[in-house]
DRENFILO-274896 format. One line per 8 residues: number of its first residue (from 1); their letters; for each residue x, y, z of C-alpha. Coordinates in Angstrom, 2 decimals, decimal comma. Layout:
NUM> A> X/Y/Z | ... .
This chain:
1> MSDSTSTI> 5,41/-0,93/21,18 | 3,52/1,85/18,61 | 3,44/5,46/19,74 | -0,37/6,21/19,14 | 0,20/9,68/19,94 | 2,86/10,74/17,37 | 1,49/11,81/13,97 | 4,33/10,22/12,12 .
9> IIRFEEVE> 3,71/6,83/10,87 | 6,60/6,08/8,40 | 10,35/7,58/9,79 | 13,07/6,92/7,14 | 16,37/8,23/8,59 | 19,31/7,89/6,29 | 17,71/4,48/5,08 | 20,27/2,73/2,57 .
17> KTYDMGAT> 19,72/-0,72/0,57 | 22,51/-2,26/-1,23 | 22,40/-5,44/-3,58 | 25,16/-7,43/-4,29 | 25,19/-8,38/-8,03 | 28,20/-10,90/-8,49 | 31,32/-8,45/-8,57 | 28,98/-5,52/-8,61 .
25> QVFALQGV> 27,22/-3,77/-5,94 | 23,75/-1,92/-7,02 | 22,86/1,05/-4,51 | 19,21/0,86/-4,54 | 18,70/3,41/-1,90 | 20,95/5,96/-0,29 | 20,71/8,00/2,39 | 16,83/8,54/2,55 .
33> TMNIERNE> 15,51/10,27/4,74 | 11,36/11,10/5,30 | 8,36/11,02/7,07 | 4,55/10,06/6,25 | 1,88/11,21/8,69 | -1,04/9,18/9,58 | -4,02/9,89/6,76 | -1,48/11,38/4,25 .
41> YVAIMGPS> -2,44/10,44/0,49 | 1,19/9,93/-1,26 | 2,46/8,80/-4,50 | 6,02/7,46/-4,90 | 7,08/8,16/-8,36 | 10,63/7,52/-10,54 | 11,37/5,94/-13,54 | 12,51/2,21/-13,49 .
49> GSGKSTLM> 15,65/1,89/-11,52 | 14,99/4,84/-9,33 | 14,43/2,74/-5,90 | 10,80/3,39/-5,68 | 10,25/-0,64/-5,59 | 12,97/-1,14/-3,18 | 11,54/1,68/-1,05 | 7,98/0,26/-1,59 .
57> NIVGCLDV> 9,56/-3,28/-0,10 | 11,05/-1,60/2,87 | 7,81/0,18/3,85 | 6,04/-3,14/3,17 | 8,18/-4,86/5,18 | 8,87/-7,48/2,63 | 12,82/-6,04/2,99 | 15,08/-4,34/5,61 .
65> PTAGRYEL> 17,50/-1,72/4,67 | 21,21/-2,32/4,89 | 21,25/0,66/6,85 | 19,74/3,17/8,50 | 16,40/3,29/10,41 | 12,98/2,56/9,47 | 10,16/2,99/12,07 | 6,70/1,99/11,36 .
73> NGQIVSEL> 3,61/3,22/13,97 | 6,76/4,00/16,28 | 8,27/0,49/16,00 | 11,94/0,13/14,69 | 11,12/-2,03/11,76 | 15,03/-2,23/10,26 | 15,96/-4,29/13,38 | 13,23/-7,05/13,26 .
81> DDDELARI> 13,82/-10,53/12,04 | 11,50/-12,50/9,40 | 8,76/-13,56/11,94 | 8,86/-10,22/13,08 | 8,62/-8,78/9,79 | 5,88/-11,18/8,91 | 3,75/-9,89/12,05 | 4,38/-6,62/11,61 .
89> RNKEIGFV> 3,22/-6,68/8,32 | 0,25/-8,35/8,35 | -1,14/-6,30/11,10 | 0,23/-3,08/10,19 | -0,03/-2,89/6,03 | -2,71/-3,59/3,74 | -1,31/-4,91/0,25 | -3,04/-4,05/-3,32 .
97> FQTFNLLP> -0,95/-5,17/-6,29 | -1,34/-4,51/-10,14 | -2,04/-7,94/-10,92 | -4,69/-8,21/-7,73 | -3,21/-11,84/-6,21 | -6,52/-13,16/-5,74 | -6,87/-17,42/-4,99 | -8,81/-18,03/-8,30 .
105> RSDALRNV> -10,66/-21,17/-6,91 | -12,16/-18,90/-4,03 | -15,24/-16,54/-4,20 | -14,70/-12,84/-2,95 | -15,38/-13,71/0,54 | -13,04/-16,02/1,11 | -10,40/-14,20/-0,69 | -10,86/-11,18/1,75 .
113> ELPLIYAG> -10,62/-13,67/4,75 | -7,52/-14,71/4,35 | -5,22/-12,03/6,14 | -7,63/-12,74/8,95 | -7,17/-16,47/9,14 | -3,41/-15,70/9,51 | -3,99/-13,06/12,21 | -6,07/-15,31/13,96 .
121> YSAKERRE> -9,68/-14,15/14,05 | -12,27/-16,40/14,78 | -14,41/-17,94/11,58 | -17,28/-15,82/13,08 | -15,00/-12,61/13,15 | -13,23/-13,32/9,84 | -16,68/-13,36/8,18 | -18,03/-10,08/9,84 .
129> RAVAALES> -14,95/-8,49/8,91 | -14,64/-9,28/5,23 | -18,43/-8,68/4,76 | -17,90/-5,00/6,32 | -15,01/-4,81/3,83 | -16,73/-5,73/0,46 | -19,70/-3,75/1,43 | -17,35/-0,95/1,98 .
137> VGLADRMD> -16,05/-1,22/-1,67 | -19,40/-1,71/-3,32 | -19,30/-5,39/-3,57 | -22,00/-6,55/-1,09 | -23,58/-8,62/-4,35 | -20,52/-10,16/-5,37 | -19,16/-11,67/-2,33 | -19,82/-15,54/-3,49 .
145> HRPNELSG> -18,44/-14,76/-7,07 | -14,97/-15,96/-8,08 | -12,37/-14,09/-9,70 | -13,20/-15,54/-13,18 | -16,65/-14,12/-12,75 | -15,46/-10,41/-12,04 | -14,51/-7,74/-14,29 | -10,97/-6,11/-13,72 .
153> GQKQRVAV> -12,53/-3,21/-11,82 | -14,52/-5,74/-9,43 | -11,10/-7,88/-8,79 | -9,12/-4,79/-7,95 | -11,93/-3,87/-5,28 | -11,97/-7,39/-3,81 | -8,07/-6,73/-3,32 | -8,71/-3,53/-1,70 .
161> ARALSNDP> -11,19/-4,83/0,63 | -8,86/-7,43/1,23 | -6,31/-4,79/2,06 | -8,82/-2,98/4,65 | -10,08/-6,16/6,34 | -7,30/-6,32/8,88 | -7,82/-2,44/9,67 | -4,11/-1,69/8,89 .
169> SIILADEP> -2,31/1,35/9,77 | -1,32/1,99/5,89 | -2,51/0,96/2,56 | 0,58/0,25/0,09 | -0,77/0,25/-3,64 | 1,80/-0,99/-6,28 | 0,45/0,38/-9,72 | -3,10/-0,26/-8,47 .
177> TGALDTRT> -4,58/0,72/-12,25 | -1,81/-0,94/-13,99 | -3,81/-3,95/-15,66 | -7,05/-1,41/-16,05 | -8,64/0,29/-18,72 | -8,45/4,20/-18,27 | -12,46/4,92/-16,92 | -11,79/1,75/-14,70 .
185> GEEIMDLF> -8,72/3,36/-13,19 | -10,25/6,41/-12,39 | -13,14/4,16/-10,49 | -10,37/2,54/-8,31 | -8,55/5,62/-7,67 | -11,73/7,56/-6,57 | -12,01/4,65/-3,74 | -8,48/5,26/-2,47 .
193> SNLHASGN> -9,34/8,93/-2,41 | -12,58/8,28/-0,52 | -10,63/5,64/1,60 | -8,08/8,44/2,54 | -11,30/10,72/3,36 | -12,49/8,51/5,73 | -9,18/8,65/7,62 | -6,74/5,83/5,88 .
201> TVIIVTHE> -3,29/6,53/5,27 | -2,79/5,50/1,44 | 0,73/5,20/-0,70 | 0,44/4,97/-4,20 | 3,26/3,52/-5,99 | 3,21/4,41/-9,78 | 4,99/6,08/-12,88 | 1,78/7,68/-14,12 .
209> EHIAAYCH> 1,31/11,19/-13,58 | -2,32/11,14/-14,07 | -2,78/8,63/-11,06 | -0,23/10,78/-9,23 | -2,44/13,73/-9,76 | -5,20/12,10/-7,06 | -2,64/12,12/-4,33 | -1,75/15,34/-1,97 .
217> RVIRFRDG> 2,12/14,46/-1,90 | 4,52/13,31/-4,74 | 7,58/12,02/-3,61 | 9,84/11,05/-6,40 | 12,92/9,00/-7,06 | 16,25/8,97/-9,00 | 19,05/6,92/-8,55 | 18,42/5,85/-5,07 .
225> RIESDELR> 17,79/9,31/-4,00 | 14,69/11,69/-2,97 | 14,46/13,95/-6,31 | 11,57/16,18/-5,18 | 8,63/16,00/-2,29 | 5,93/17,87/-3,54 | 2,62/18,93/-1,29 | -0,46/19,77/-2,96 .
233> TTGRAEGA> -3,50/21,34/-1,20 | -5,98/18,75/-2,82 | -5,71/15,72/-5,11 | -7,01/15,08/-8,32 | -10,93/13,98/-6,81 | -11,09/17,03/-4,75 | -10,26/19,36/-7,27 | -12,42/18,17/-9,89 .
241> LA> -15,53/18,68/-7,27 | -14,60/22,28/-6,80 .
């Protein structure tokens, strides 16, 4: 049962993740301890092989630790089975991916409705939530467009709307600007900044320093461990307005 009174939404205690690669063991995460609070705006950074993708998979309930404890919104995720993980994932996490992951034959509205179908909402509720989510990302006039009728930035906005539709505890974005040009990437990051300002917890996994500059906290990984954890008073978007 979740504890709505706690300010901590993610709690890692000595989390480890080990993969068996034939006769070799790969230590992807080694004794990671950290907390992320509600309404934080966090960048997870690190070079290839640093552990940041493994961390994202565990945070997003796509994988479980080999050892240690992971709590999400007061629930001990590290002890759940696959069905329970899927339920928590659909309820608590809004995913945004680099490659958008949209259904090519479905319009924007249908793409945003998809997680709501799995969550068991009625057709009326699904439509209301999907319309509101698309309006919140500035795509009220593109609801009936399929992905091939949208620009890269519009596709990512649809993906963000889909992530928001189920009112998740966390928005988890994996290299969300990686497939976009610089100007469009900045627009998407401004959108994430606005979502954070409206009360959402946002976690961005990135290797780009200029993307991390939007966030208020930067956690850097190297060799499966936290190398540094830096708090900033404002992100790039707020600083630019000052």
